[in-house]
C-alpha positions as CSV (number, residue, x, y, z in Angstrom):
1,M,12.6,-27.0,-10.0
2,N,11.4,-26.3,-6.4
3,A,10.5,-22.6,-6.1
4,S,12.3,-22.4,-2.8
5,V,15.6,-23.4,-4.2
6,D,18.1,-20.6,-5.1
7,S,19.5,-21.6,-8.5
8,S,22.5,-19.4,-7.9
9,K,23.6,-21.7,-5.0
10,L,23.5,-24.9,-7.1
11,I,26.7,-26.8,-8.0
12,R,27.0,-27.9,-11.6
13,G,27.9,-31.5,-12.0
14,A,28.7,-33.4,-15.2
15,L,25.0,-34.5,-15.6
16,H,22.9,-32.3,-13.3
17,D,22.7,-29.3,-11.0
18,W,23.0,-30.2,-7.3
19,E,22.1,-28.6,-4.0
20,V,24.5,-28.8,-1.1
21,V,23.0,-29.1,2.4
22,V,25.1,-28.1,5.4
23,G,24.6,-28.4,9.1
24,M,27.2,-27.7,11.8
25,E,28.3,-28.8,15.2
26,I,30.4,-26.0,16.8
27,H,32.6,-26.9,19.8
28,A,33.2,-23.7,21.7
29,Q,35.5,-23.8,24.7
30,V,33.7,-22.1,27.7
31,T,35.5,-19.1,29.1
32,S,36.2,-20.2,32.6
33,R,39.2,-20.3,34.9
34,S,38.6,-23.9,35.9
35,K,37.3,-27.1,34.2
36,L,33.8,-28.4,33.9
37,F,34.0,-30.9,36.7
38,S,37.2,-30.0,38.6
39,G,39.2,-27.1,39.9
40,A,42.1,-27.5,37.5
41,S,43.2,-24.5,35.4
42,T,42.1,-24.0,31.8
43,A,45.1,-21.7,31.0
44,F,46.5,-22.3,27.6
45,G,50.1,-23.2,27.0
46,G,51.1,-25.0,30.2
47,S,53.7,-27.7,30.3
48,P,52.2,-31.2,29.5
49,N,50.0,-32.5,32.3
50,D,50.5,-29.4,34.5
51,H,46.8,-28.6,34.6
52,V,45.4,-32.0,35.7
53,S,43.5,-32.8,38.8
54,L,42.8,-36.3,40.2
55,V,39.3,-36.0,38.7
56,D,40.7,-35.2,35.3
57,A,43.0,-38.2,35.5
58,A,40.1,-40.5,36.6
59,M,41.7,-41.7,39.7
60,P,39.6,-44.2,41.7
61,G,37.0,-42.6,44.0
62,M,37.2,-39.2,42.4
63,L,33.8,-37.7,41.7
64,P,32.9,-34.8,39.3
65,V,31.5,-31.6,40.7
66,I,29.7,-29.2,38.3
67,N,31.3,-25.8,37.8
68,E,28.5,-23.2,38.2
69,E,30.2,-20.6,36.0
70,C,30.2,-23.0,33.1
71,V,26.5,-23.5,33.6
72,A,26.0,-19.7,33.7
73,Q,28.1,-19.3,30.5
74,A,25.9,-21.9,28.7
75,V,22.7,-20.1,29.7
76,R,24.1,-16.7,28.6
77,T,25.0,-18.2,25.2
78,G,21.5,-19.7,24.9
79,L,20.0,-16.3,25.6
80,G,22.3,-14.7,23.0
81,L,21.1,-17.3,20.5
82,K,17.5,-16.5,21.3
83,A,17.1,-20.1,22.3
84,H,14.8,-21.9,24.8
85,I,16.5,-22.4,28.2
86,N,15.7,-25.7,29.8
87,H,15.3,-25.3,33.5
88,R,16.1,-29.0,34.0
89,S,18.9,-30.9,32.2
90,T,20.9,-34.0,32.8
91,F,24.4,-35.4,32.1
92,D,25.1,-38.7,30.4
93,R,28.1,-40.9,29.8
94,K,29.0,-41.2,26.2
95,N,31.1,-44.5,26.0
96,Y,33.8,-44.9,23.5
97,F,37.5,-45.7,23.4
98,Y,39.6,-42.5,23.6
99,P,43.2,-42.9,24.6
100,D,43.4,-39.3,26.0
101,L,40.1,-39.4,28.0
102,P,41.1,-41.4,31.1
103,Q,37.6,-42.4,32.2
104,G,36.9,-44.3,29.0
105,Y,33.8,-42.2,28.5
106,Q,32.9,-38.5,28.0
107,I,30.5,-36.7,30.3
108,S,28.0,-35.0,27.9
109,Q,24.3,-34.2,27.6
110,Y,22.2,-36.3,25.3
111,K,18.5,-36.5,26.0
112,S,18.1,-33.4,28.1
113,P,20.4,-30.5,27.0
114,I,20.7,-27.2,28.9
115,V,19.6,-25.2,25.9
116,G,17.0,-26.0,23.2
117,E,16.0,-24.5,19.9
118,G,17.0,-21.0,18.8
119,E,17.9,-19.0,15.7
120,V,20.8,-16.9,14.4
121,K,20.3,-14.2,11.8
122,V,23.2,-14.2,9.3
123,V,24.1,-11.5,6.8
124,V,25.8,-13.4,4.0
125,S,26.2,-10.4,1.7
126,A,24.6,-7.1,1.0
127,A,21.9,-8.9,-0.9
128,E,21.5,-12.0,1.2
129,T,20.4,-12.7,4.7
130,I,19.4,-16.1,6.1
131,A,18.1,-17.5,9.4
132,V,20.0,-20.6,10.7
133,G,18.1,-22.7,13.2
134,I,19.8,-23.8,16.4
135,E,18.7,-27.3,17.4
136,R,20.4,-27.5,20.8
137,L,23.4,-26.4,22.9
138,H,24.8,-28.8,25.5
139,L,27.7,-28.9,27.8
140,E,30.4,-31.6,27.7
141,Q,34.0,-32.2,28.6
142,D,36.9,-32.0,26.2
143,A,39.4,-34.8,25.7
144,G,43.2,-34.5,26.1
145,K,45.7,-34.6,23.4
146,S,47.7,-37.5,22.0
147,I,51.2,-36.7,20.7
148,H,52.8,-39.1,18.2
149,D,55.8,-37.3,16.9
150,L,58.1,-37.3,19.9
151,S,59.2,-40.9,19.6
152,P,59.3,-43.5,16.8
153,T,57.8,-46.2,19.0
154,D,55.7,-44.4,21.7
155,S,52.8,-42.1,21.9
156,F,52.4,-39.5,24.7
157,V,49.3,-38.1,26.3
158,D,48.8,-34.5,27.5
159,L,45.7,-34.2,29.8
160,N,45.8,-30.4,30.2
161,R,42.6,-30.1,28.0
162,S,40.9,-33.2,29.5
163,G,37.8,-32.0,31.3
164,V,37.8,-28.5,29.9
165,A,34.2,-27.3,29.4
166,L,32.8,-27.2,25.8
167,M,29.6,-26.0,24.5
168,E,28.5,-28.0,21.5
169,I,26.2,-25.8,19.4
170,V,24.2,-27.9,16.9
171,S,22.6,-26.1,13.9
172,K,19.8,-27.4,11.8
173,P,20.7,-28.2,8.1
174,D,19.7,-24.7,7.0
175,M,22.8,-23.7,5.0
176,R,23.0,-24.1,1.2
177,S,26.5,-22.9,0.3
178,A,30.0,-22.6,1.6
179,D,29.6,-18.8,1.9
180,Q,26.5,-19.2,4.0
181,A,28.3,-21.6,6.3
182,K,31.3,-19.3,6.6
183,A,29.0,-16.4,7.4
184,Y,27.2,-18.5,10.0
185,V,30.4,-19.4,11.9
186,T,31.6,-15.8,11.7
187,K,28.3,-14.5,13.2
188,L,28.2,-17.2,15.9
189,R,31.8,-16.4,16.8
190,T,31.0,-12.7,17.0
191,I,28.0,-13.5,19.4
192,L,30.2,-15.6,21.6
193,R,32.9,-13.0,21.8
194,Y,30.3,-10.2,22.6
195,L,28.9,-12.4,25.4
196,G,32.4,-13.3,26.7
197,T,31.4,-17.0,26.9
198,C,34.1,-18.2,24.4
199,D,37.1,-16.3,23.0
200,G,36.6,-17.8,19.6
201,D,40.3,-18.4,19.1
202,M,40.4,-21.1,16.3
203,E,44.2,-21.2,16.2
204,K,44.2,-22.5,19.8
205,G,41.4,-24.9,19.1
206,N,39.0,-23.0,21.3
207,L,36.4,-23.0,18.5
208,R,36.2,-26.0,16.2
209,A,33.6,-27.1,13.7
210,D,32.3,-30.5,12.7
211,V,30.7,-29.9,9.3
212,N,27.9,-32.1,8.0
213,V,27.6,-32.1,4.2
214,S,25.2,-33.8,1.8
215,V,24.0,-33.2,-1.7
216,R,20.7,-33.7,-3.5
217,R,18.9,-32.9,-6.6
218,P,16.7,-29.8,-6.0
219,G,13.4,-30.8,-4.5
220,D,14.6,-34.3,-3.5
221,P,14.8,-35.6,0.1
222,L,18.0,-35.0,2.1
223,G,20.9,-37.1,0.9
224,T,23.3,-39.2,3.0
225,R,25.6,-36.9,5.0
226,C,29.3,-37.1,5.8
227,E,30.8,-35.3,8.8
228,I,34.0,-33.4,8.3
229,K,35.7,-33.4,11.7
230,N,37.5,-30.7,13.6
231,V,37.9,-27.9,11.0
232,N,39.7,-25.1,12.7
233,S,39.4,-22.1,10.4
234,I,36.6,-20.3,8.7
235,R,38.5,-20.4,5.3
236,F,39.0,-24.2,5.6
237,I,35.3,-24.6,6.5
238,G,34.4,-23.1,3.1
239,Q,37.0,-25.2,1.2
240,A,36.0,-28.4,3.0
241,I,32.3,-27.9,2.0
242,E,33.1,-27.3,-1.6
243,T,35.6,-30.2,-1.8
244,E,33.3,-32.7,-0.1
245,A,30.2,-31.6,-2.1
246,R,32.0,-32.2,-5.4
247,R,33.4,-35.5,-4.2
248,Q,29.8,-36.7,-3.4
249,I,28.4,-35.4,-6.7
250,A,31.1,-37.2,-8.7
251,I,30.4,-40.5,-6.8
252,I,26.6,-40.3,-7.3
253,E,26.8,-39.3,-11.0
254,D,29.2,-42.2,-11.5
255,G,26.5,-44.6,-10.2
256,G,27.8,-45.0,-6.7
257,T,26.3,-44.3,-3.3
258,I,27.5,-42.2,-0.4
259,D,28.5,-44.0,2.8
260,Q,27.7,-42.1,6.0
261,E,31.1,-41.6,7.6
262,T,33.4,-39.2,9.4
263,R,36.1,-37.6,7.3
264,L,39.0,-35.2,7.7
265,F,39.8,-32.3,5.5
266,D,43.4,-31.9,4.2
267,P,43.8,-28.3,3.1
268,G,47.3,-29.0,1.7
269,R,46.0,-31.6,-0.7
270,G,42.6,-30.0,-1.1
271,E,40.7,-33.2,-0.3
272,T,38.7,-35.0,2.4
273,R,39.6,-38.5,3.4
274,S,37.8,-41.2,5.4
275,M,38.5,-41.3,9.2
276,R,35.9,-43.8,10.4
277,S,32.3,-45.0,9.7
278,K,29.8,-42.5,11.3
279,E,28.6,-43.7,14.6
280,E,24.9,-43.5,15.6
281,A,23.7,-42.5,19.1
282,H,23.2,-46.2,20.1
283,D,26.9,-46.9,19.3
284,Y,27.9,-44.7,22.2
285,R,25.8,-46.6,24.7
286,Y,24.6,-43.4,26.4
287,F,23.3,-43.7,29.9
288,P,22.7,-41.2,32.7
289,D,25.8,-40.3,34.7
290,P,25.2,-41.7,38.2
291,D,27.6,-39.3,39.8
292,L,25.8,-36.1,38.8
293,L,22.3,-35.1,39.8
294,P,20.0,-33.4,37.3
295,L,20.9,-29.7,36.8
296,E,17.9,-27.6,37.9
297,F,17.4,-23.8,38.2
298,D,14.5,-21.4,38.2
299,G,13.3,-18.5,36.1
300,A,14.8,-16.0,38.4
301,Y,18.3,-17.4,37.8
302,V,17.8,-17.1,34.0
303,D,16.4,-13.6,34.3
304,A,19.3,-12.4,36.4
305,L,21.8,-13.7,33.7
306,A,19.7,-12.1,31.0
307,A,19.8,-8.7,32.8
308,G,23.6,-8.8,32.7
309,L,24.0,-9.4,29.0
310,P,25.7,-6.8,26.9
311,E,24.1,-5.2,23.8
312,L,24.5,-8.0,21.2
313,P,25.5,-7.5,17.5
314,D,22.0,-7.5,15.9
315,A,20.7,-4.9,18.4
316,K,23.9,-2.8,18.1
317,M,23.7,-2.9,14.3
318,A,20.0,-1.8,14.4
319,R,20.9,1.1,16.7
320,F,23.9,2.2,14.6
321,I,21.6,2.4,11.5
322,A,18.9,4.3,13.4
323,D,21.1,6.6,15.5
324,Y,23.9,7.4,13.1
325,G,22.3,6.9,9.7
326,L,24.7,4.2,8.7
327,S,24.1,1.7,5.8
328,P,23.5,-1.9,6.9
329,Y,26.8,-2.8,5.3
330,D,28.8,-0.2,7.3
331,A,27.0,-1.0,10.5
332,G,27.7,-4.7,9.9
333,V,31.4,-4.1,9.5
334,L,31.6,-2.0,12.6
335,V,29.8,-4.4,14.9
336,A,31.7,-7.5,13.7
337,E,33.9,-7.1,16.8
338,R,32.9,-5.5,20.0
339,E,36.1,-3.5,20.2
340,T,35.7,-2.0,16.8
341,A,32.1,-1.0,17.5
342,D,33.2,0.7,20.7
343,F,36.0,2.6,18.9
344,F,33.5,3.8,16.3
345,E,31.0,5.0,18.9
346,A,33.8,6.8,20.7
347,V,34.6,8.6,17.5
348,A,31.0,9.4,16.7
349,K,30.0,10.6,20.2
350,G,33.1,12.4,21.2
351,R,34.4,12.8,24.7
352,D,32.0,15.6,25.5
353,G,29.0,13.6,24.2
354,R,28.5,16.0,21.3
355,R,27.5,13.7,18.4
356,R,29.4,14.0,15.2
357,D,28.3,13.1,11.6
358,G,27.9,9.4,11.9
359,K,28.5,8.6,8.2
360,A,31.7,10.6,8.2
361,A,32.9,8.9,11.5
362,A,32.1,5.5,10.0
363,N,33.9,6.3,6.7
364,W,37.0,7.4,8.4
365,T,37.0,4.5,10.9
366,I,36.4,1.8,8.2
367,N,38.3,3.1,5.2
368,E,41.2,5.0,6.7
369,L,41.8,3.5,10.1
370,F,40.8,-0.2,9.4
371,G,42.6,0.0,6.1
372,R,45.8,1.1,7.7
373,L,45.5,-1.3,10.6
374,N,45.0,-4.2,8.1
375,K,48.0,-3.0,6.1
376,D,50.3,-3.0,9.1
377,G,48.8,-6.1,10.7
378,L,47.6,-4.4,13.8
379,G,44.5,-4.9,16.0
380,I,42.2,-2.1,17.0
381,D,43.7,-2.1,20.5
382,E,47.2,-1.4,18.9
383,S,46.0,1.6,16.8
384,P,48.5,4.6,17.0
385,V,45.5,6.9,16.3
386,S,43.0,7.2,19.1
387,A,39.3,7.7,18.9
388,D,39.8,11.3,20.1
389,Q,42.4,12.0,17.4
390,L,40.3,10.5,14.6
391,G,37.2,12.4,15.9
392,A,39.2,15.7,15.8
393,I,40.1,15.0,12.1
394,V,36.4,14.5,11.3
395,D,35.6,17.8,13.1
396,L,38.3,19.7,11.1
397,I,36.8,18.5,7.9
398,G,33.2,19.3,9.0
399,E,34.3,22.8,10.0
400,N,36.0,23.3,6.6
401,V,39.3,23.9,8.3
402,I,40.9,21.2,6.1
403,S,39.9,19.4,2.9
404,G,39.5,15.6,2.5
405,K,42.9,15.4,0.9
406,I,44.6,17.4,3.6
407,A,42.8,15.2,6.1
408,K,44.5,12.1,4.7
409,D,47.9,13.8,5.0
410,L,47.1,14.8,8.5
411,F,46.0,11.2,9.4
412,E,49.4,10.0,8.2
413,I,51.2,12.5,10.4
414,V,49.1,11.5,13.4
415,W,49.6,7.8,12.7
416,S,53.4,8.2,12.4
417,E,54.2,11.0,14.9
418,G,51.1,11.4,17.1
419,G,50.0,14.8,18.4
420,D,46.9,16.9,18.5
421,P,45.4,17.2,15.0
422,R,44.2,20.8,15.6
423,A,47.7,21.9,16.7
424,L,49.3,20.1,13.8
425,V,47.1,21.9,11.3
426,E,48.3,25.3,12.7
427,S,51.9,24.4,13.2
428,R,52.3,22.8,9.8
429,G,50.2,25.3,7.8
430,L,47.7,22.7,6.7
431,R,44.6,25.0,7.0
432,Q,42.8,25.1,3.7
433,V,42.5,28.3,1.8
434,T,38.9,29.7,1.9
435,D,39.8,33.2,0.8
436,T,37.8,33.5,-2.5
437,G,40.1,36.3,-3.7
438,A,43.2,34.2,-3.5
439,I,41.4,31.2,-5.0
440,E,40.0,33.4,-7.8
441,A,43.5,34.7,-8.6
442,A,44.8,31.1,-9.0
443,V,41.9,30.2,-11.2
444,D,42.4,33.2,-13.5
445,E,46.1,32.3,-13.8
446,I,45.4,28.7,-14.9
447,I,42.7,29.8,-17.4
448,R,45.0,32.5,-18.8
449,A,47.8,30.0,-19.4
450,N,45.7,27.4,-21.1
451,P,43.4,28.9,-23.8
452,E,43.2,25.7,-25.8
453,K,41.9,23.8,-22.7
454,V,39.4,26.6,-22.1
455,E,37.8,26.0,-25.6
456,Q,37.8,22.2,-25.0
457,A,36.1,22.6,-21.6
458,K,33.4,24.8,-23.1
459,A,32.7,22.2,-25.7
460,K,33.0,19.3,-23.2
461,P,32.1,20.6,-19.6
462,T,33.5,17.5,-17.9
463,L,37.0,18.7,-18.7
464,S,36.5,21.5,-16.1
465,G,37.9,18.9,-13.7
466,W,41.3,19.4,-15.2
467,F,41.3,23.1,-14.2
468,V,40.2,22.2,-10.7
469,G,43.1,19.8,-10.4
470,Q,45.6,22.4,-11.7
471,V,44.3,25.0,-9.2
472,M,44.6,22.5,-6.3
473,K,48.1,21.7,-7.4
474,A,49.0,25.3,-7.6
475,T,47.7,26.0,-4.1
476,G,49.5,22.9,-2.6
477,G,46.1,21.2,-2.2
478,K,45.0,23.8,0.4
479,A,42.3,25.5,-1.6
480,A,38.8,24.7,-0.6
481,P,37.7,22.2,-3.3
482,A,34.0,23.4,-3.4
483,A,35.1,27.0,-3.9
484,V,37.6,26.0,-6.6
485,N,34.9,24.0,-8.5
486,A,32.4,26.8,-8.3
487,L,34.8,29.5,-9.5
488,V,36.2,27.3,-12.4
489,K,32.7,26.7,-13.7
490,A,31.7,30.4,-13.3
491,K,34.8,31.6,-15.1
492,L,34.4,29.0,-18.0
493,G,30.7,29.9,-18.2
494,I,29.6,26.3,-17.9
495,E,27.0,24.7,-15.7
């Protein structure tokens, strides 16, 4: 077996182990108020054909005019992907029949894209990180939408999306499992959302994936690939890859060959089905668009856009690890969305800039806050507990005013009722008992009432935890746990 092949990623067939090879073409809708070549609105949810200009409808004599903001967004994305920015690029006509693209061709970039090669670092799991190469990023216009379920005899066309700017981000075939592919799309979506170049909303079709899947015996040349078109959820991407890989393996092991084709994934049936034979570039009869001049800009233009970029996920993750002492896993969870990273940092820094314990802030943000938000189906922007309130709870624990258990009760009160955590501790008598005299009295009472347990604990010191639990119960959970633990062990005479 080839030494570079990870055996844990191989798929077991009836006869052999197989390696799946995955590449992706991500279509990301550019965040822009108007379309790529017209001033029509890109707003989602308008009535059919409300957002259509004469250019979008391909009326005679109407010429496309490039939208500069879409160009800037593509360059920003290229910079975020650590990719080469081409200072000169051209637009081409991609000719094919499309009932909801009135020109009869799509304006795209073929030979000279705006962005060249780059790379995305992807954390697949705590034990696995991969680098996925970016082959290119080019701009193109989206098609409209055909509607077939309004009439038994007629089809209707909505051109609201026709001409909307898309970035097609083409990866190299560097992924070797469904999990790697899902992690790649997740990371790419995070980068786009940080940059503000695409909102990544897959439910609205603003981020779609064409997934290229092939299989081979480890060490063999690349197999024939099939493209699974327009997959619109990260979960479905993983299912589509697994399903298609096993389909191809079964065909090959049965003595058949794979036809290069475009397929669709049906999540309801858990299968892929043939859509059409896969076209090659020459089938589209590309030629330079005569209505659009080459797109040219200088280094100063790129530098100015680079200067305005936000801190991106990889840099933010590295800073969280260095500045706040977080584990790579916790830092990765926090930076997955820009809003969650900002919330954590507001907790960790505090309003007055006084830095709190980063690990404690991360623990409470991830485990308590995110856990409760997920349970209630809320986003971070809908949290009833603010960063100031959560930070105050972390402070109260650090100052030994409350225990961890009391803190969880306090969190629930703040979540349900609001209020200042410090004031609530005082008004509701939540302050933990640190008076060693009072705690010692409670320990003595529990020991005196349970002589059999005392002998058992002396023989088996781990049973001292039972006494700690009883003392905490007797004090309503308000005794300082560290003091209780120390006194119990001292009274029992165990280490």
